[in-house]
N, C-alpha and C positions, 0 to 999 in steps of 0.2 A: 504494500500500500504506500510505503514511503517513496519508492521509486517513481510510481505513477504521479504522486503529488509533486515531487521535485521536478519531474519532466514537464508537468503542466505549468508550474510556476516559471520554469525556464522558457518554455515556448510562448507563454503569454507575455513575459517580459520582452522577449525578442520581437514579437509582433508589435507590441506597443512602441518599442524603440524604433523600429522601421517606420511605423506610421508617423511618429513625431519627427524623425529625420527628413521624411519626404514632404511633410506639410508645414513645417515651421522652420524658421531661420536659426538653426542650431550652430553655435560657434565651433570651429575646429579646435579641439582640446589640445592636440599635439602642437599646433602652431601657437596657441595661447601660452602653453607652458614653456615653449622655447623662447618666446618673447619675454616672459617673466624671468627666466633664468639669465637671459642676456642683460636685462635691466639690473638684476641683483648682482651680477658679476661686475658691471660698470660701477655700481654704488660701492661695492667692496673695494675695488681698485682705487676709487677716488678717496675714500675715507680711511684706508688702511694706514696703520702706524708705520713709520719707516723702520726698516730692519736695523737692529743694533749691529754696529761694527766693532770688532775687537781691535783695540789699538796695540795689542801685544804682538800681532803677527808681523808688524813692520820691522 
C-alpha cells in the first residue's frame, strides 16, 4: 500500500509541476543560483580582509 501511495504522490507532483511550468512564468532556478553565487563571490572579494604577510621571510 505504501508503494502505491508514494507513486501516486510522485506522479501527481510531477503532473502539477509540468502544468505550472507550461502555464506560468517560472524562473530558471539554475540561472538564478548562478547569479546569486556570482554576486556573493564579488561581495566576498570586495570586503575580504587583506592577507597577513610574515615579515620574517625577508
